[in-house]
Every structure is written in structure tokens, then in C-alpha cells.
N, C-alpha and C positions, 0 to 999 in steps of 0.2 A: 419409809412411806407410812403415812398415818393409817389408822384403821379405816377411816372414811374413804381415803384414796384407794385402798385395796378393795374395798366393797364396790367402789365405782368401776374399777377395772374388771372385776368379776361380772358385774352387770352388763358391761359392754360386750364381754365375751359371750355371755348367754344370748344376747340379742343377735350377735353375728351368727352363732350356731343355729338359732331358730330360723333366721332368714335363709341360711344354706339348706337346712332340712326342708323348708317350704318350697324352695326352688327345685330341689330334687324330687319332691312329691309332684309338683306340677309337670316336670319333665316326664316322670313315670306315667302320669295320667295321659299325657299327650301321646306317648308311645302306645299305651293300651287302647286308646280310642282311635288310633290311626286306621287299623283294619276295619273297625266298625264304620268309620266315616267312609272308607273306600267302598265297603259293601253297600252302604246307603246310596252312594253315587252310582254304583252299578245298577241297583234297583231302579233309581230314577231314570237311568238311560233306557231300561227295558220299558218302563211306563211311558217315557217320552216317545219311544219308537212305536208302541201300540197306539198312543194318542195321535201320532202323525198320520196313521192310517184310518182314524175314526171317521173321516169324511167320506170314505169309500175306498174299497180295495178289492182285490181278486185272489182267489185261491184255486189250486189245481187238484184234480182227483184222477188218479190212475185206476182204471178198471182192472178187473182180474184178468191179466193178459195171458195167463197160462191155462185157460180152460181147455184148449185143444192140444196141450202139450208142446206149445211153441217154445223155441229156444230163447236164450236171453236177448237175442236181437230185438224181439218185440218189446221187452221191458226197457231196454236201453233207448229205443226209439220213443217210447212213451215218456220216459223221464226227460229226454231232451225236449220233447214238445211241451210238456207240462211246466217246465222250468224256464222256458224261453222268454216269457213276459215278465220275469221277476215277480212272481206272486208272493203273497205274505207267507205261504207255506204250500206244501203238496201232501196229499194223503194217498198212499199206495195201499190198495186192498189185495192182500195175498202175496206170497213170495214164491209159490211153486204150483205146478199142476198136480192133480191127483195121481197121474201116471208116473211122476218123477219120484225118485227115492227120498225117503224121509231121513236122510243122512246128515250128520253134523257138518260134513264137508259141503254139501249143497247149501245148507242153512248159512254157513259162514261166508260162502261165495255171494249169496244174495244180500247178506248184511253189508258186505264190503261195497257192492254195487249201489245199494240204496244210500249208504252212508257217504258216498262220493258226490251226492247231490249238491248243487251250488246254493240251494235254498233249504230252509228247514223241511225235513222229510218225516212224516208220521206214518208208521206202519200199522195198518188195521188188519188183524188176522182173518184169513178165510178158512173155511172148513177143510179145504184140500191141503192146507198146510199141516194139519195135525189129526183131524178127526177120523180120517180113513187109513191112517198108518197101521201097518202090521209088523209084528216081529218075525224072527226067522222061523217060528213055529206056526206062522199064519194066524196068530191071535192079535187082537187089538192092542196097539201100542200107543194109543191116542194120548193118554195122560202123561206118559213119559216124554213124548215128543212135544206136547204143549208146554211142559215145564222147561224143556230145553230151549224152546223159542222164547219163553219169558226171560230166561237167564241171558240169552244172547242179545235180544232186541230191546229189552226194557230194563237195562241195568241201572239207569240213573233217572233223574228228574228233568231230562231234556229230550228234545227230538233228535233224530239223526241229521246228518248234513254238515256241510262246511260252515254254514250259519245255523244257529240253533235257537229254539224257543224253549222257555221253561214250561214244563207241564206238571200237572198234579195227578198222581196215580191213585187208583182205588187201593193199591197195596200200602199206601201211607196209613191206612186204617188197620190197626192190629187185628181186627176180626177178619179182615179180607186180605191178609198179607200176600196171598198167592196171586191175586188178580191184577198184576202189573200192566197187563195189556189194555185195561180200561183206563183211559187218560182224558183229562180235559185241559183246555188252554183258552185264552181270550185274546181277541184282536178287536180293538175298538169297543163297541157295545154289543158284540156277538160272542156267545159262548160256544165253543166247539168241543166235541167229545167222540171218542170211539167206544164201542160196546161189542163184546164178543158174542155174536149171534150167528153161528155158522149156518150156511144155507141148507144143509141136509137135515131139515126139520129140527134145527137147533140142537143137533146131535142127540135127539131123543131116540133111545133104543127100545124097540118093542119087546125084546127078550127080557124075561123076568130077571130081576137082580142085577141088571147091567146099567142102571141109570144114576149111580151115585154122582158121577161127574155132572150130569145134566141137572140133577136136583140141587147140588151145591152151587153151581153157577147161576141157577135160577134165583137163589137167595141173594147172591152177590149182585147180580144185575138189578134185582128189585131195589136193593139199597142204593145202588149207583144211580138209577133213574130218579129216585127221590132226591138224592143229593144234588143232581144236576138241575132239576126243575126248581128246587128250593133256592139254589144259588142264583139261578137266572131271575127268579122273582125278587129275591132280596136285593140284588144289585141292579134291578130295573133294566135288564138286558132287552135289547130290541129283537134279538133272535137267538135261537138255539139250534145247532146243527148236530145231528147224530149220524155217524158213519158206521156201517155194519156190512158184513158179507151177505147175510140173508135179508130178504124182504119180509117184514113182519105181517104184511097184508092188513094195514090198519083199517081199511074199509073195503068191502066187496062191492065197490062202485067203480065206474069208469075212471081210470087213472090210478086205481089202487088194486094191485093184483094179489090174489091169494096163492097163486101157483098150484101145483099139484101136491098140496101139503096134507091132504087127508088120506094119504096112502097107508098110514098107520092108524091105530085106534085112537091115538092122542095127537092133537095138534101141538107141536112143540113150541109154537110161537103164540099160543093163546094168551098166556099170562102177560108177557111183555107188550103184546098188542093192546090188551085191555088197559094196562097201566099207562102206556103212552097216550092213549086216547083220553083217559081221565085227566091226566096231568096237563096235557095240552089244552084242554077245554078251560082250565083255570089260569092259563098263562096269557097275558095280554099281547105278547110279542108273536113273532112268526117262528114256526118250527119246521125245519127242513130235514127229511129223512133221506139219506143217500145210501144206496146199496148197489151191488154189481150184478143183480139177477135180471138180465135183459129179457123182457117178455114182450115188448112191443116191436117186433121185428119189422113191421111196416114203416116205422119211423127211421129215417136216415140219420137224423140228428137227435141228440138227447134233449129232453125238454122236462120242465118241472110241471107237474100236475097238482093243482091246488084244490083243497076242499076246506072251507072255513079258513083257519089260520095255519093249517098243516099242508106243507108241500112235499111231494115225493119225486125223487129223481132216480130212475133206473139208468145206469150208465150203458149207453149203446155204442161206445167208442173206446179205443185204447186209453184216451185221456180226454178230460173235459175241463174247461175253465169256467168257474162260476164267479160272477161279479156281485159284490155286496154294495148296494146303493141305498143309503139311509133315507133318501128323499123319495124313493119309489114306493108304489103301493104294496109290492110283494117283498121288498127288501132284497130278495135273492133272484137272480136271473142268469141264464146262460149267456156268457159274454157274446155280444153281437146279435142276440135274438131279440125279437120284439117283446116288450113288456106285456104280460098278461094280467088281467084283473082277477084276483082271488075270489 
């Protein structure tokens, strides 16, 4: 074989080797991109599901069913009622009565019950779940029990339930790593969020030197409210809904109750009330505050009371279904109730 022929053979071999390497590279890239593509498809499904409800949907709210120390039958009945209409999600406020033990066993049992929901289930903590807990020596065990609830109910970035929704937690911020109970999620053009504001004067303790939990949570909630309203403005949301145990008493006007919250020298809700009022005044959409402090005993059915762009709903029943109707003047209304002008 001549020198020229041998050179030609070597050239052909190099070309074949290069083509083989290129094919292997493309195959490797395809395998590496496969999970990314699958994840993108999953995200698209979530967005598509949210978009399908953008024209109008409903959600359920379970009031704090354990105020009188009722057994689990009350909660089971409320879950069955709140989920029967296939709502986008259900929010349950509180997992136990103040008279019930603050035990891991009870917490685990309530977690299992709420997690069995057929629709996405969000748990919004009540003061009776943790703030009144005592240890065997009769001293406050609130912080330990609050941390246990966080570990059990807020372990990942999803709701509870057989069907789940992705949520974003305040604990995703390194500065507020502990506050996993504060979460937000979106359906259509409405932003929903929970905020830990316990009904017993926001767990403000009048005794000197006992308010570290309150002060730290005050800072976390301040940052959380700023984040929520900034997000709602930036994404041009039509509405923002805040779920809490306590009624912040946004206005001392008809429809907005202050409760008996001046029993101590300091109003534990003063700062979040002022902040919500200020932020809401700069938001073009509707703001709905939902809490479980029933103060309008004369009303047989729950109703939303409006002042400017802020609505307030005290739950007066075991569970309530709220309809989101983008074409309506108020955006939010109790399902089946007549629309009111804000």
C-alpha cells in the first residue's frame, strides 16, 4: 500500500471515530436533559391547572372546630362538608382545643386526619395548638410545641392531602428558617397566604422578659407581609387572602372587631394591623382577611364585611365555602350569598 493510500485509510478512521464520539455525546445530552424536560412538563401541568381555574373557583375554610373541646367527629364532619364541592383547596385553622393535651400522639393523629383530605389541605395554626401548652412543671412549653408542629405539618413545600398544591414558605429565606407555618400559594390571579397570628393577643405576654417569641415572630411577620403585598403588586394580582387565627381588628368600625384585646398594657396586634392597613391602601386589588374569632353571634351565616378594598370574614360555622368570581365587584363572596357592594 502506498503512502498516500495509508494516509487516506487513517483519515477515514478518524472521521468514523469522530462521528461515533459525536453520537455518544448527543445520547449523553439527551439522557441528562430528560429529567429537566420532565420537570418542565410537570411545572406546565401545575400552571395549566391553576389557569383552568382562573375564570372562577371556590375554596373551603374550616373554622376552629375545637374551641369547646369537641372530639374529632366535629373536624371529620367539617372536612367532609368543606371538600364535597371539589374546591381548589381547603384551609383548616387549628388542630386541637386548648383543653386537649399538647402531645406528639395527638398532633400525629390530627396530621393523619387532615392529610387524608381528598383535596389540597392547608393547615393554619391556632393559638390553642401551641401558645397555651405547659410542661410537666406547669411552665410554658409553647416554643417547643410550636417547633414540633412545624416539623410535623410543614416538612416540605406542598400542602397536605391526597391531591397537593405547591406552596412557598417563609422558611425558604435563610433569615427566617424557623417560620415554615407562613406559606403562600396562587390560584388564578389570587394570592393566598397563612400568617401565624394567634388569637390570644398574638401571644404577647405581659410578664417582663417573656416576649422573645412574640418579638421574633413580629419581625418575621413584618417581612412576610411585605413580601406578600410586593408579590401581589408585582404580579398584578386581583386579590390577596390572608388566613389567621386571630382577628387583627383592622378598623374599629362596624364589621371590624377589636375584640377584648386591650386586657394587657400592649395590643399584640397593633403592628400587623397598621402594616396591613398601609399595604392594602397601596394595593389595587381586593384584600380578604379570614379568621376564626366569631364575634357576630347574631348572624346565623358567615358574611364578608367590606371597607374600601378590604374584606373581613369571621367564620361563624364549622366550615364555609368562598367563591372567587373575577367578574364580580367584590371578587370574593360566600357561595350562594347575594353579592354586596364594597
